[in-house]
TIKOLBA-182843 format. One line per 4 residues: number of its first residue (from 1); their letters; for each residue x, y, z of C-alpha. Coordinates in steps of 0.1 Angstrom, whole numbers, padded with zeros to 4 digits, always signed. Example, Ala and Ser with C-alpha at 12.3 -4.5 7.8 and 13.67 -1.06 7.14 Angstrom:
REM residues 2
1	AS	+0123 -0045 +0078 | +0137 -0011 +0071
END
This chain:
REM residues 459
1	XXXX	+0029 +0068 +0325 | -0016 +0070 +0337 | -0004 +0101 +0355 | +0014 +0113 +0326
5	XXXX	-0019 +0108 +0305 | -0042 +0130 +0323 | -0013 +0158 +0325 | -0011 +0153 +0286
9	XXXX	-0046 +0156 +0283 | -0053 +0187 +0307 | -0025 +0204 +0285 | -0045 +0200 +0252
13	XXXX	-0078 +0212 +0272 | -0058 +0243 +0281 | -0042 +0248 +0249 | -0077 +0241 +0227
17	XXXX	-0090 +0270 +0250 | -0063 +0293 +0236 | -0085 +0294 +0208 | -0048 +0287 +0184
21	XXXX	-0063 +0258 +0166 | -0092 +0278 +0153 | -0071 +0294 +0134 | -0074 +0281 +0097
25	XXXX	-0041 +0295 +0086 | -0026 +0278 +0119 | -0041 +0241 +0108 | -0031 +0249 +0071
29	XXXX	+0004 +0253 +0083 | +0008 +0223 +0102 | -0011 +0202 +0077 | +0017 +0215 +0047
33	XXXX	+0047 +0202 +0075 | +0031 +0170 +0085 | +0030 +0164 +0042 | +0065 +0174 +0038
37	XXXX	+0075 +0155 +0065 | +0054 +0121 +0056 | +0072 +0123 +0019 | +0106 +0128 +0035
41	XXXX	+0102 +0099 +0060 | +0084 +0078 +0031 | +0108 +0050 +0025 | +0112 +0048 +0063
45	XXXX	+0076 +0041 +0074 | +0082 +0014 +0041 | +0107 +0001 +0060 | +0087 +0001 +0096
49	XXXX	+0058 -0016 +0082 | +0078 -0045 +0065 | +0095 -0047 +0097 | +0061 -0055 +0116
53	XXXX	+0048 -0082 +0086 | +0068 -0082 +0051 | +0038 -0054 +0033 | +0048 -0055 +0000
57	XXXX	+0062 -0019 -0008 | +0039 -0015 -0038 | +0010 -0023 -0015 | +0022 +0006 +0015
61	XXXX	+0028 +0029 -0011 | -0006 +0030 -0027 | -0029 +0020 +0004 | -0007 +0038 +0034
65	XXXX	+0013 +0066 +0023 | -0002 +0083 -0014 | -0038 +0074 +0001 | -0025 +0103 +0032
69	XXXX	-0007 +0124 +0010 | -0038 +0127 -0010 | -0059 +0135 +0018 | -0036 +0159 +0030
73	XXXX	-0040 +0175 -0004 | -0073 +0179 -0005 | -0075 +0185 +0032 | -0054 +0215 +0027
77	XXXX	-0073 +0228 -0004 | -0102 +0229 +0004 | -0103 +0241 +0040 | -0110 +0273 +0036
81	XXXX	-0145 +0268 +0021 | -0152 +0239 +0042 | -0145 +0259 +0075 | -0164 +0291 +0059
85	XXXX	-0197 +0298 +0080 | -0228 +0283 +0059 | -0259 +0314 +0054 | -0292 +0293 +0054
89	XXXX	-0323 +0302 +0041 | -0343 +0317 +0069 | -0381 +0311 +0081 | -0407 +0336 +0070
93	XXXX	-0419 +0330 +0111 | -0390 +0343 +0123 | -0391 +0372 +0104 | -0367 +0398 +0102
97	XXXX	-0338 +0370 +0109 | -0307 +0350 +0088 | -0298 +0319 +0095 | -0261 +0307 +0097
101	XXXX	-0244 +0271 +0106 | -0212 +0279 +0122 | -0181 +0254 +0121 | -0167 +0244 +0152
105	XXXX	-0147 +0220 +0160 | -0150 +0194 +0194 | -0123 +0203 +0215 | -0097 +0169 +0225
109	XXXX	-0108 +0137 +0205 | -0090 +0107 +0209 | -0078 +0085 +0176 | -0075 +0050 +0182
113	XXXX	-0058 +0029 +0158 | -0053 -0006 +0143 | -0021 -0025 +0132 | -0039 -0042 +0097
117	XXXX	-0027 -0006 +0075 | -0012 +0011 +0107 | -0002 +0043 +0086 | -0031 +0047 +0069
121	XXXX	-0058 +0039 +0097 | -0043 +0063 +0123 | -0028 +0092 +0101 | -0063 +0098 +0078
125	XXXX	-0085 +0102 +0105 | -0056 +0119 +0125 | -0053 +0148 +0100 | -0092 +0147 +0096
129	XXXX	-0089 +0160 +0134 | -0062 +0185 +0130 | -0080 +0198 +0096 | -0113 +0206 +0120
133	XXXX	-0094 +0224 +0146 | -0091 +0200 +0175 | -0062 +0188 +0192 | -0052 +0147 +0193
137	XXXX	-0046 +0121 +0212 | -0035 +0093 +0191 | -0031 +0058 +0198 | -0018 +0033 +0177
141	XXXX	-0015 -0005 +0176 | +0009 -0025 +0199 | +0010 -0051 +0171 | +0026 -0034 +0143
145	XXXX	+0056 -0013 +0171 | +0078 -0002 +0142 | +0050 +0013 +0125 | +0037 +0028 +0155
149	XXXX	+0074 +0041 +0165 | +0073 +0056 +0133 | +0044 +0073 +0137 | +0054 +0090 +0171
153	XXXX	+0080 +0105 +0159 | +0064 +0119 +0131 | +0037 +0138 +0149 | +0071 +0147 +0179
157	XXXX	+0087 +0165 +0153 | +0057 +0180 +0138 | +0036 +0190 +0164 | +0034 +0205 +0196
161	XXXX	+0027 +0178 +0220 | -0002 +0203 +0237 | -0018 +0203 +0200 | -0015 +0168 +0191
165	XXXX	+0007 +0138 +0207 | +0011 +0099 +0205 | +0010 +0074 +0235 | +0024 +0042 +0228
169	XXXX	+0015 +0009 +0246 | -0011 -0014 +0250 | -0045 -0024 +0260 | -0035 -0011 +0296
173	XXXX	-0028 +0019 +0282 | -0060 +0021 +0260 | -0083 +0012 +0290 | -0069 +0042 +0306
177	XXXX	-0072 +0066 +0275 | -0111 +0057 +0272 | -0120 +0064 +0311 | -0109 +0101 +0302
181	XXXX	-0133 +0125 +0292 | -0129 +0136 +0254 | -0148 +0155 +0233 | -0151 +0131 +0205
185	XXXX	-0138 +0093 +0201 | -0125 +0077 +0166 | -0117 +0039 +0167 | -0109 +0011 +0141
189	XXXX	-0106 -0021 +0150 | -0128 -0053 +0156 | -0162 -0054 +0168 | -0154 -0070 +0200
193	XXXX	-0131 -0040 +0209 | -0155 -0012 +0195 | -0185 -0026 +0219 | -0163 -0017 +0247
197	XXXX	-0153 +0017 +0232 | -0189 +0023 +0229 | -0194 +0018 +0266 | -0166 +0041 +0277
201	XXXX	-0180 +0065 +0256 | -0216 +0063 +0260 | -0208 +0068 +0304 | -0194 +0104 +0296
205	XXXX	-0220 +0108 +0265 | -0191 +0114 +0238 | -0200 +0114 +0205 | -0180 +0084 +0185
209	XXXX	-0174 +0072 +0150 | -0167 +0031 +0147 | -0151 +0020 +0119 | -0159 -0022 +0128
213	XXXX	-0156 -0050 +0099 | -0180 -0081 +0094 | -0184 -0104 +0072 | -0182 -0093 +0036
217	XXXX	-0196 -0117 +0007 | -0187 -0113 -0029 | -0214 -0124 -0048 | -0208 -0138 -0083
221	XXXX	-0236 -0139 -0109 | -0235 -0164 -0138 | -0236 -0134 -0161 | -0203 -0120 -0151
225	XXXX	-0168 -0120 -0164 | -0160 -0149 -0151 | -0121 -0145 -0153 | -0118 -0108 -0149
229	XXXX	-0141 -0114 -0118 | -0119 -0137 -0106 | -0082 -0113 -0110 | -0103 -0089 -0094
233	XXXX	-0111 -0106 -0066 | -0080 -0123 -0061 | -0063 -0090 -0058 | -0094 -0075 -0036
237	XXXX	-0090 -0107 -0014 | -0052 -0116 -0012 | -0036 -0078 -0009 | -0023 -0072 +0024
241	XXXX	-0026 -0114 +0028 | -0063 -0105 +0036 | -0054 -0084 +0063 | -0081 -0061 +0051
245	XXXX	-0116 -0048 +0069 | -0130 -0047 +0034 | -0115 -0077 +0017 | -0141 -0106 +0003
249	XXXX	-0146 -0126 +0031 | -0165 -0153 +0015 | -0179 -0160 -0021 | -0213 -0164 -0035
253	XXXX	-0210 -0181 -0070 | -0237 -0189 -0088 | -0237 -0231 -0092 | -0234 -0235 -0128
257	XXXX	-0199 -0213 -0131 | -0183 -0223 -0098 | -0161 -0249 -0113 | -0147 -0224 -0137
261	XXXX	-0142 -0197 -0114 | -0122 -0219 -0091 | -0101 -0225 -0115 | -0096 -0191 -0126
265	XXXX	-0091 -0183 -0087 | -0067 -0208 -0086 | -0046 -0192 -0123 | -0047 -0153 -0111
269	XXXX	-0033 -0161 -0076 | -0006 -0185 -0092 | +0002 -0155 -0116 | +0005 -0129 -0092
273	XXXX	+0025 -0146 -0065 | +0039 -0172 -0087 | +0043 -0212 -0079 | +0058 -0210 -0049
277	XXXX	+0045 -0181 -0031 | +0062 -0183 -0001 | +0094 -0162 -0018 | +0072 -0141 -0033
281	XXXX	+0085 -0105 -0026 | +0048 -0096 -0033 | +0030 -0113 -0005 | +0028 -0104 +0031
285	XXXX	+0030 -0121 +0060 | +0000 -0124 +0088 | +0010 -0102 +0116 | +0017 -0121 +0148
289	XXXX	+0016 -0155 +0160 | -0017 -0156 +0176 | -0032 -0143 +0147 | -0019 -0169 +0125
293	XXXX	-0028 -0198 +0151 | -0060 -0184 +0147 | -0062 -0190 +0109 | -0044 -0217 +0111
297	XXXX	-0074 -0235 +0135 | -0100 -0221 +0111 | -0086 -0250 +0086 | -0094 -0276 +0103
301	XXXX	-0117 -0302 +0092 | -0127 -0280 +0059 | -0120 -0293 +0022 | -0090 -0270 +0013
305	XXXX	-0092 -0266 -0027 | -0059 -0247 -0032 | -0033 -0232 -0007 | -0038 -0243 +0026
309	XXXX	+0007 -0244 +0035 | +0022 -0224 +0064 | +0053 -0219 +0082 | +0049 -0208 +0117
313	XXXX	+0084 -0195 +0118 | +0073 -0167 +0095 | +0037 -0162 +0098 | +0040 -0171 +0065
317	XXXX	+0000 -0190 +0053 | -0007 -0192 +0015 | -0038 -0179 -0003 | -0064 -0212 +0005
321	XXXX	-0094 -0220 -0015 | -0120 -0237 +0010 | -0154 -0254 -0004 | -0187 -0247 +0009
325	XXXX	-0180 -0247 +0047 | -0208 -0252 +0070 | -0222 -0218 +0081 | -0216 -0233 +0117
329	XXXX	-0182 -0238 +0111 | -0152 -0217 +0128 | -0141 -0196 +0093 | -0184 -0189 +0091
333	XXXX	-0183 -0177 +0124 | -0164 -0142 +0126 | -0147 -0123 +0101 | -0114 -0140 +0088
337	XXXX	-0088 -0114 +0079 | -0069 -0131 +0068 | -0056 -0152 +0033 | -0086 -0176 +0033
341	XXXX	-0117 -0175 +0006 | -0147 -0198 +0014 | -0163 -0206 -0019 | -0203 -0212 -0016
345	XXXX	-0224 -0220 -0047 | -0261 -0206 -0051 | -0285 -0215 -0076 | -0315 -0189 -0068
349	XXXX	-0324 -0154 -0050 | -0332 -0164 -0023 | -0303 -0187 -0013 | -0282 -0154 -0014
353	XXXX	-0308 -0137 +0009 | -0305 -0164 +0033 | -0262 -0157 +0037 | -0258 -0126 +0047
357	XXXX	-0285 -0123 +0068 | -0266 -0148 +0087 | -0239 -0120 +0093 | -0257 -0084 +0105
361	XXXX	-0249 -0057 +0083 | -0214 -0064 +0064 | -0188 -0034 +0059 | -0185 -0042 +0024
365	XXXX	-0209 -0058 -0002 | -0195 -0068 -0040 | -0218 -0075 -0068 | -0198 -0094 -0102
369	XXXX	-0225 -0090 -0124 | -0233 -0076 -0162 | -0270 -0083 -0153 | -0287 -0050 -0143
373	XXXX	-0318 -0063 -0128 | -0296 -0082 -0104 | -0273 -0061 -0097 | -0303 -0035 -0083
377	XXXX	-0316 -0065 -0067 | -0291 -0068 -0044 | -0286 -0029 -0042 | -0316 -0026 -0030
381	XXXX	-0324 -0055 -0009 | -0296 -0054 +0015 | -0278 -0038 +0039 | -0242 -0029 +0038
385	XXXX	-0218 +0000 +0047 | -0206 +0006 +0007 | -0193 -0016 -0017 | -0185 -0022 -0054
389	XXXX	-0196 -0035 -0086 | -0175 -0059 -0108 | -0148 -0051 -0086 | -0134 -0054 -0047
393	XXXX	-0133 -0025 -0026 | -0120 +0003 -0052 | -0142 +0030 -0038 | -0117 +0040 -0012
397	XXXX	-0098 +0055 -0031 | -0124 +0080 -0045 | -0125 +0104 -0010 | -0160 +0123 -0026
401	XXXX	-0174 +0088 -0012 | -0179 +0082 +0023 | -0166 +0059 +0041 | -0183 +0040 +0068
405	XXXX	-0204 +0007 +0082 | -0236 +0005 +0093 | -0247 -0020 +0125 | -0223 -0043 +0141
409	XXXX	-0201 -0030 +0107 | -0199 +0005 +0124 | -0215 +0040 +0126 | -0203 +0074 +0115
413	XXXX	-0178 +0077 +0078 | -0149 +0095 +0071 | -0131 +0106 +0039 | -0125 +0136 +0022
417	XXXX	-0152 +0161 +0032 | -0168 +0139 +0054 | -0134 +0133 +0074 | -0136 +0174 +0081
421	XXXX	-0177 +0167 +0086 | -0167 +0142 +0114 | -0147 +0155 +0137 | -0170 +0195 +0134
425	XXXX	-0200 +0203 +0156 | -0226 +0224 +0132 | -0233 +0253 +0152 | -0271 +0273 +0140
429	XXXX	-0274 +0306 +0151 | -0308 +0330 +0140 | -0292 +0369 +0141 | -0325 +0384 +0145
433	XXXX	-0335 +0419 +0133 | -0340 +0448 +0157 | -0359 +0473 +0135 | -0395 +0450 +0137
437	XXXX	-0406 +0430 +0166 | -0440 +0413 +0157 | -0462 +0409 +0189 | -0481 +0376 +0183
441	XXXX	-0455 +0355 +0199 | -0457 +0371 +0230 | -0484 +0372 +0263 | -0514 +0373 +0269
445	XXXX	-0521 +0350 +0240 | -0548 +0370 +0215 | -0549 +0351 +0187 | -0571 +0319 +0180
449	XXXX	-0556 +0283 +0182 | -0571 +0279 +0147 | -0543 +0309 +0135 | -0516 +0290 +0155
453	XXXX	-0525 +0261 +0134 | -0517 +0277 +0102 | -0484 +0287 +0111 | -0468 +0261 +0095
457	XXX	-0470 +0265 +0062 | -0446 +0301 +0075 | -0417 +0277 +0089
END
């Protein structure tokens, strides 16, 4: 397999050098073919994801296939204008000249995708790289084998292997891929693995985008529309059984409304999933036994307000509310990535400030408040990748907004035009005219140093 990977990369390098991927019409052609193939296979993709962890079809359509199809439509519509060379205002110092930014692909791209949104988080960066004119090797997660196999069949049907292909496998294949020389690496996954990816990229001076995670706070001020806030938080947290990198990781709620908020959460959990959540067709399962055991261990010694039931044979863990966990507990040390929601109270803005600072810069932060001053204070005081006011992770639905982290939650951004920009090198060019050649810059230097200092006004 390792020899095959090396040979595959060589064939992709040669294909890129053939200049075929630089044709806008060629790129649009394969993107259109991919769009049609996803539409044809959509039911099969839904079935594959369900087979991996029982994700409801509604959630698959909303967060996996349809968002990818919308991105494809946008890329095909805008590719001509985004790819066009851009004229830039010239500097008087370079007179006579015209200045341009040329858009060119990086070359050979590696995309490593996670398991929690196994189709969307693999195909979204993949199509950004293709639209920008690169060749791509895509490594989907071995933890969602049915979806990964479906993706491999999809890509094999649409693309020549020297243009784009899928490498299946586990840790060994991923490590060997990272040992190769790439022109760009795009990784989505955990902070721990992100550090490994970044270390490999650094060895070869390879640019990289890291889409990681973090402990995303959900801050609820006493002015919030409490029932509506609870409804939206239940949706944002327990969608995909909490296995979402931008899901609320824990709640900070004002002490005066904490009891009412907990009751509202319980009401909406029951309305969404019924009295017996285990038989609800709308609640996903944990991806595998290891993750299921990790989440169960987090509950040891905690005060369970609601839920906490599980079925090891089905990797089922019910939506669970935890009261006031210690900041030193396992529950609060790492990103939860499951259907467990800790609830912590606060009284002052300093209480809020002292909490997120413990965990670095999160991928997302959510503010529930009708107090505009409170909203501004949180937005201005705290650093995070992105977020929403009075809702959870809806900003992902707007392709005009960049999506990405900051600090330990990631580097770089994508979605919409940012996907095209991420995989595109902006090449600056000055075209100098030959009809005039001002001699001031040439030796022997005859102008005074004071005059040189004044040239800054002509940049």
